[in-house]
N, C-alpha and C positions, 0 to 999 in steps of 0.2 A: 666344271666340264661343259664343253660346248657341244650341242647336238644340232645336226642339220639333217633334213630328210627331203627326198624328192620322189615322185612317182613317174615311171617311164614305160616304154613299150617294148624295149629290146633287152632280154636277158643276156644274150650273147655279147652285145656291146658293153654292158656293165661288167660282165665277168672278164672280158678281155682287158678292160681297164684295171680292174682290181688285181688280177694276176700278172698284169704286164708291168707293174711298178717294180723297180729294183728292190730286192730284199723283201717283197711281199710274201707272206706265209699264211696258209690256211690254219686257223686255230680252233675251229669247232663248227658244228652244224648237225643236221639230221638227214643228210643226203649221202648217196653212195659214190657219186662222181668225184673225181680228183682234179679235173682240168676244165677249162671253159667249155669245150665242146661237149663233154659228158654231162656237165651240170646243166648246160642250156637245154639239152635233150630231156633231162629229168625235170627241169622246171616246166618244160612244155607240156608235161602230163597234167599238171594242175591247171594250166591255161585251158586245156581242152574241157575241163569240168565246167567252165563258164566262159565260153568264147565271146560273150557280149561285153566283157570287161576289156576296154581298150588299153587302159594303163594298169597292167597287172604287176608291173615291176616296182618293188619298194626298195629304195636305197637310203640307208641311214648311216651317218658318220658320227662318231663320238670321239671328242678330242680333249686331252688334258693340257693344263698349263705346262710350259716348258720344263718346270722343275719337278713335275710329278711323273711317275712311271708305275705300271702294273705288269704283273706276269701274265702269261697267256691264259692260264686257267681262270684268273680273276676277270680278265677282259671277257672271256666267253660267258662267265657267270653273269656279268653285268649286261651283256648283250641279250642273254636269255630273259632276264628280268625286265629289261626295257621292252622287248618284243611282247612278252606276255601282258604287261601293263598297257601296251598300245592296242591290244586285242588280237594279237597273232597267237592263237592257241593251238591251231591244227594246221600250221603252214610250213611249207618247205623254207629252209633258210641256211645260210652259211655265214661265217664270220672270218674276215681276212684282216690281218694286221699289217700296217704300213710303217716303215721307218725312214721315209723319204723326206721328212721334215724334222725340225728341232723338237716339236711337241709329239708326245706319244698319242697315237690315235688308231682306231679300228673302224672297219666298214662292215655293215650288215647288208647282205643281199637276200631278199625274201620275196615270196609270191604273196600277193594280196588275196589270192583265191585260196580259201581253206579246202581241206580235203573232202568236205561235204558239199562243195560247190558254191557256198556262200562267200561273200566278199567282205573283208575287214573294212569297217566304216572309216572314212577319213574326216568325219565331222569334228571340227575344232581340233584337228590333229596337231597343229602347230602349238597351240596352248597346252594341250595334254602332254605333248612331248616335253615342254619346258617344266611342267609340274613334276613329271616322272624323273627328270634329270635332277631336279632339286632334291628329291627324296633319295636318289642313288648317291648323290654327293654326301648327304648326311650319313647314310648307311655305311659307306666305305671311307668316310673321313677324308673326302676330297675337297679341294678348294672350290668354293661356290663362285660361279660366274653369273653376272647379272642376266636376268631373263630378257628376251627380246623386247617385251613391252616396257621394261624398265629403261631400255635404251631409247625408247620413243617418248621420253620426257626430257625437258630441258634441264641440264645440270645447273647447280647453283653458280651464280655469277661470282666474279672476284669480290664485288662489294658484299654479296650475301655471305661468302665464306669469311670475309673479314668481320662482318657483324657477328657471326657465330663465334669466332675466336675471341672477339672483344667482349661480348655481352653474354654468351652462352645461349642466346635466343636464336631459333631458326627464323628465317624470313617467312612472310605470309605465303609466298608462292610455294615454298617447300612444305609448309604445314598443309596447304591445300592439296598438294600432290599426295602426301601421306594419307590424308583423310579420304581421298578418293580411292587410293589403293586398298585401304582397309574396308571401305564401304562396298567395294565391288568383289571382294573375295568369294562371296557365295553366289556370284552370277545373278544378281537381282534383275527384275524387269525395270525399265526406265522410271516409272512412277515410284517404285520402291526406293530406288537410289536417290531420287530427288527428296523424298520424304525423310530418308536417313540423314541426308546432308542438312535439311532444314532443322531437324532435331538437334543437330550439333551447332546450330547458329550460322550455318553457311547458306546464304541466299543464292538461289539458282534462277537464271533467266534463260528461256529457250526462245529463240527468234524464228519466226515463220515468214515465208515468202507470201506474196499476194495470192498464190495458188494453193496455199495451205501446206507447203512442204517445209520441213525443218531446215533452217539455213545455218544455225550456229547455237552454241551454248556458252554461257558466262557464269562465273562464280564470284561471290563476294564474301569476305570475312574481315572483321576489324576495320570496316569502312574502306577496304581496298578491294578492287575488282580486277579480275583477269578473264580474258576470253580463253576458250579451250585451247586455241592454237598457241597462246602465250605460255601455257603450262606444258604443252607438248602434244605430239600427234595422238598419244594414247588417251588424251582427255578432251578431244573434240567429240562432237556428238557421234560421228561415225567411228572415231577411234575407241570410244567406250565400248562399242559393240564388237569391233574387230580385235582389240587388244586386251580388253578387260572383261569380255564375256557378258556384257549387259544385253538383255533381250529387249527389243523394241519392235512393236507392231503398231502402225498408225491407227488402225481401226480400234484396236484394244486400248491404246495408251494415250492418244492425243487429248481426249476430253479430260481425263484425270490429271494429266500434266498441266493443262491450262488451269484447272481448278486449284491445284496445289500452289501454283504460282500466284493466282489471284488472291487466294487466302493469305498468302505471305507478302502481299504487295506493300505492306507497311515498311518493309525492309528493302525497298526497291533498289536494284543495282543501277548506278548511273550509266548513261549511255556510253558505251565503248565500242570500238571497232573490232570486228573479228573477221577472220577469213571464212568463207563458205567451206564447210567440212569436206564436201565432195569435190571442190574445185580450189585447191590450195593456191594455185597460181593466179586466181582471179584478183581483181582489185578489192580493197577493203569495202565491206558493206556496212551500212549504218543500221544500228538496231534502234530505230525510232518507233514511236507509238503507232504509226500507221502500219508498220510491218510486224508488230509484236505478236499479233494473233492472226490466224488464217482468215480467209474470206468466209462469208456466211455459207454454212453447209446445211444439208437437210437435218432436221431434228433427230437426234439420236434417241431411240426408244429403248435400247438395251440397257440393262443395269450396268453401272460403271464398276470397274474392279476396285476392290478395297484390299490392298496388300496385307494389312494387319489381320484380316480375317482368313487368310489362306491356311495357316497352320492348323487352326481348329477344324476347318473344313476338310483338310487332308486327313486329319486324325479320325474324323467322323466317317469319311468314306472308307478308310482302311478298316475301322472297327465294325461298322454296320454292314458293309458289303464285302469285306475281306479282300479288297483290292490292294495289290502290292504298292508300297510306298514309292518304289523306284519308278513304276509306271505312272503314278499320279504326279510325281515330281517332273518327269519328262514332259507330260502333257502341259503342266503349268509353265515350264520354261519355254515351250513352243507357243504358248498363248492360246491353246485349245481348251483350257479349263482354268477357271479362276473363281475367286470368292467375291460375292457382291457385298455392298455395304450393309445389307440386311442379314448377312451371314448364311447365304444360300450358295450352293454350287451352281456355276453357270458353264455350260458346254457350248463351244462355238461351232456353228455349222459352216461348212465351206463347200465351194464347188471343187471339182477335181483339179482345177488349175489354181487352187488355194486362195480363191477370193471369198472372204467372209460374207455370209448372207443373212443369217439370223442367229439367235442364241436359244438354247433350251435350258430353262431354269428348273432345277430339281426341287420340288416342293416337299414339305414335311410329310405329306401323304405318300410319297414315293412316286407320284405322277410328275409329268414334265409339262411346263408351260412354254410354248413357242413365242419368242419376242423378236420382231424384226429389228435389225440393226439401226435402221433409220426410216424416215417417212417416205423415202423413195422406193419404188419398186425395184427388186433385184432378182438375179437369177436364183433358181432353186438350187439348194445345196443340201448337205447333210453332215452330221457328225461322223467322221470317218478317221481311221488310222491305217496306214499302209506300212508294212514291215520292210519294204525295200522300194527303190525307185522303179524297178522292173517287176510288175505284178503278174503272177501266173494263176492266181486263184482268188475268188471273192466269196465272202461270207456275209449274207444279209441278215441283219438282226433288227429287233423292234425298238430299241432305245439305247442311249449311250452307256448305261450301266451294263446292259447285256453285251455290248461291244467289248467293254473292258473285262467283263467276266470271262468271255470266251478267249480273249487274249491271254488272260492269266491261266486258264485251264490248258490252253494249247502250249504254253511255255514249258510245260512239264514233259512234252513229248520228245522222243529221241531226236537230237539235233540233225542227224543225218537224213531224216525223213522229211525235213521241213521245206516248204516252198514260200517264196515271197507272196504275201496275202494282203488283200484289201478288205478291211472290216467296215461295213457300211450300215449305218443306222437308217431304217426306213420308216417314215411316218405314213399315215393313211393317205395324205394328199401329196406325198413326196414323189417328185419326178426323178426316176432312176437314170443313171448315165448309161442308157441302153446300148448305144453304139460301142462303148468301151466294154461293157459286160459281154456283149455278143462276141467279142474278140478273144474271150477266155474259154478254155476248155472246161474249167471247173467253176461252177457257181453253186453255192450251197445256201438254201433258204432255211434259216434256223430260228423261226418264230415259235412262240409258245402255242399250244393247242387251244386257242380262243376262237369262238365263233366269229368275232369281229375281224379276225385275220384271214378267214377263209376266202373271201372275195379278193383280198389283196394278193394272197398266194396264187389264186387261180389266174389273176391278171398277169402276175410276173411269169408264171409258167407258160402262159400263152405267148408272151413276148420273148422269153428265153427258154426254148425247148430243151437246151442242154442242162438246165438247172435241176438240182436234186434237193429234196427236202429231208431234213433231219429235225428231230424235235426233242426238247428236254421235258416234255409233258406240260402240265398246266400250272401248278402252284410254284411260283418263284423262279421258274425258268433256269437259265444257265447260271444265274447268280446263286440260286439255292444249291446247285450242284457244287459250285465253287466253295460255298460256306460249309457244306457237308463234307467235302473232300473225300468222298467215297466213290469207288468205281461203280459205274452204272452202265447198263447195256446201251442206252441211247448215246452216252458219252463215247463209248467205244466206236460207235458208228462214225462219229466225226473225226476221231483220232486217226482212223484209217485214211482219211482224205487230206489231213492237214500237213503242214510242214513249213515253219517260219521261225524267225527270231527277230524281235523288235530292236 
């Protein structure tokens, strides 16, 4: 089954197209209208719930190979499962079947705005769609069609196919492609991927420009080396992120990538030419010693990530602080939380425009140690999490654990009452984004009742007169309330003000 989806602005134009095809028929949905005019008016009701969303129209088409066919009820059932897996849980939708082509196919028209006013996330939606379709193919015994990222790798050449037929052995290039496919199934961060490949005997080389930006990646196995572009678009440095879900953040990953490559230098890849990942039409660039590493940068003072330590750290944070695994995994994938080589949790502080500034290392005592990212002075930032790109409310807390605890507590609140929220960790010397906070109607100060916080709270209230204070008390703070999982009066005060979904 082949799936395609786009986001648009006009419900009426889409509906006119869907119903205007010869033989088109409505086969299911959750709306009252029966024609484009009535349905467009009805879709307009959800648009009014969140008028800031410019592309509220979601259009998906699901197509079968020419020899397969389904009845209307099965098509509607598949469409419902597809939408639910894509995050459309409380959304208007209809399903229209077309017979204008040789292959059986159905169209889904849906509103991206849910009935509580929130918007369905489009993060990694192309890849999520492919994964969902593969599952539906198995469930309904349909022919599997290669995923889009599988099309973005070079097929075996005639010589490679002859080699396989003659010897039963796959070519080195096909082996490399398969190894990369398997190593990226769990969406690792870039240093994790390189470490996995090295453990399999695959040597990796990452080339940098003189300004310190990645320009290409190469792989070597059995004394044969290929650039990423020679394997296919999905295996270039940028393609690994776009098509294989590999996470890469320069501030977080570059130092460890270089260390992994230096430690494995005994198996060095011979110089080969590769295309610049982000400029495929440029002339071939040489991966020589001069350009193999970036130019000198300020000394990095922050602890380097150690991917092998992440799982035990995640388990400890979950068990000791009762923080949800799904939340911890999300932060790790975003590069906002990782494990150091000494086995400690490290939280990355950032400015509101997502520029990393320093890290906070969680000590065994439960206290946090602030560590600048490098020896250069940088802007003040904080550990923060926002539940949407459009923030309507801010909650100020004392440290990263308190931030995650309140997120976990508030996730239990009725979804219809939620608002997009910024959770901001505030230190004693922390510079708050005052201009941004002044633009919000609701700012909640949620520190514990410690004397050391009184002056800080007074200063914030003086700068933000609209701010309100709520408190979990003294011992343990919001995290203790999360662990106890018992209703408390102070908790009820904040639930009346909250409203979000991460």
